[in-house]
C-alpha positions as CSV (number, residue, x, y, z in Angstrom):
1,M,-26.6,3.1,23.3
2,S,-23.1,2.3,24.3
3,K,-20.0,3.7,22.5
4,S,-17.9,1.2,20.6
5,K,-14.7,0.1,22.2
6,Q,-11.6,1.7,20.9
7,F,-8.4,-0.3,20.5
8,S,-4.9,1.3,20.4
9,P,-2.8,0.8,17.4
10,E,-0.4,-1.4,19.4
11,V,-3.3,-3.8,20.3
12,R,-4.4,-3.9,16.7
13,E,-0.8,-4.6,15.5
14,R,-0.4,-7.3,18.2
15,A,-3.7,-9.0,17.2
16,V,-2.8,-9.0,13.5
17,R,0.7,-10.4,14.3
18,L,-0.9,-13.2,16.4
19,V,-3.2,-14.1,13.6
20,H,-0.3,-14.3,11.1
21,E,1.9,-16.2,13.5
22,H,-0.7,-18.8,14.4
23,R,-2.4,-19.1,11.1
24,A,-0.8,-22.4,10.2
25,E,-2.2,-24.0,13.4
26,Y,-5.8,-23.6,12.2
27,P,-7.7,-25.0,9.2
28,S,-8.6,-21.5,7.9
29,L,-7.9,-17.8,8.5
30,W,-11.4,-17.4,9.9
31,A,-10.8,-20.2,12.5
32,A,-7.6,-18.5,13.6
33,I,-9.4,-15.2,13.9
34,E,-12.3,-16.7,15.9
35,S,-9.8,-18.2,18.3
36,I,-7.7,-15.1,18.8
37,A,-10.4,-12.4,18.8
38,P,-11.8,-13.2,22.3
39,K,-8.2,-13.1,23.7
40,I,-7.9,-9.6,22.4
41,G,-11.4,-8.6,23.6
42,C,-12.9,-7.9,20.2
43,V,-15.4,-9.6,17.9
44,P,-14.0,-11.8,15.1
45,Q,-15.3,-9.5,12.4
46,T,-13.3,-6.6,13.8
47,L,-10.1,-8.6,13.9
48,L,-10.8,-9.8,10.3
49,T,-11.1,-6.1,9.2
50,W,-7.8,-5.3,10.9
51,V,-6.1,-8.3,9.2
52,Q,-7.5,-7.3,5.8
53,R,-6.4,-3.7,6.3
54,H,-2.9,-4.8,7.2
55,E,-2.8,-7.0,4.1
56,I,-3.9,-4.1,1.9
57,D,-1.4,-1.7,3.5
58,S,1.5,-4.2,3.1
59,G,0.6,-4.9,-0.6
60,V,-0.5,-8.5,-0.1
61,R,-4.1,-7.8,-1.0
62,S,-5.3,-5.3,-3.5
63,G,-7.2,-2.2,-2.4
64,V,-6.8,1.4,-1.3
65,T,-4.2,1.7,1.4
66,T,-4.7,3.7,4.6
67,A,-2.2,6.3,3.4
68,E,-4.1,6.8,0.1
69,T,-7.4,7.1,1.9
70,K,-5.9,9.6,4.3
71,R,-4.5,11.6,1.4
72,V,-7.8,11.6,-0.5
73,K,-9.6,12.9,2.6
74,E,-7.0,15.7,3.0
75,L,-7.4,16.7,-0.6
76,E,-11.2,16.6,-0.3
77,R,-11.1,18.9,2.8
78,E,-8.6,21.2,1.0
79,N,-11.0,21.3,-2.0
80,R,-14.0,22.2,0.1
81,E,-12.0,25.0,1.8
82,L,-10.8,26.3,-1.6
83,R,-14.4,26.2,-3.0
84,R,-15.6,28.2,0.1
85,A,-12.8,30.7,-0.3
86,N,-13.6,31.0,-4.0
87,E,-17.3,31.6,-3.3
88,I,-16.4,34.3,-0.8
89,L,-14.1,36.0,-3.3
90,K,-16.8,35.9,-6.0
91,L,-19.3,37.5,-3.6
92,A,-16.8,40.2,-2.5
93,S,-15.9,40.9,-6.2
94,A,-19.6,41.3,-7.1
95,F,-20.1,43.6,-4.0
96,F,-17.1,45.8,-4.9
97,A,-18.1,45.9,-8.6
98,Q,-21.6,47.1,-7.6
99,A,-20.1,49.6,-5.3
100,E,-17.9,51.0,-8.0
101,L,-20.9,51.3,-10.4
102,D,-22.9,53.1,-7.8
103,R,-20.0,55.5,-7.1
104,R,-19.7,56.3,-10.9
105,L,-23.4,56.9,-11.2
106,K,-23.4,59.3,-8.3
107,S,-20.5,61.4,-9.7
């Protein structure tokens, strides 16, 4: 199985810009994308995804922006880390509480 081709942000921006610049020359957005995608070296669906992502990020289309998605992922990661730390602290607290009880019973 081959790894998918990665495109630099510059290539993505250029491709989206080309679609927007030449959109009027085609009967539909999809026709423009089908024409431009092979020139970039990607499949039309990939270019459509880039165009839609650009429209969401620029506020033209409704949806969750890239920045919001990134922020949510950061918060979820932080939440997981805090839950792990909290669990460790609970276990440590229980351990030391038990040790204190054992010490009091021996004295």
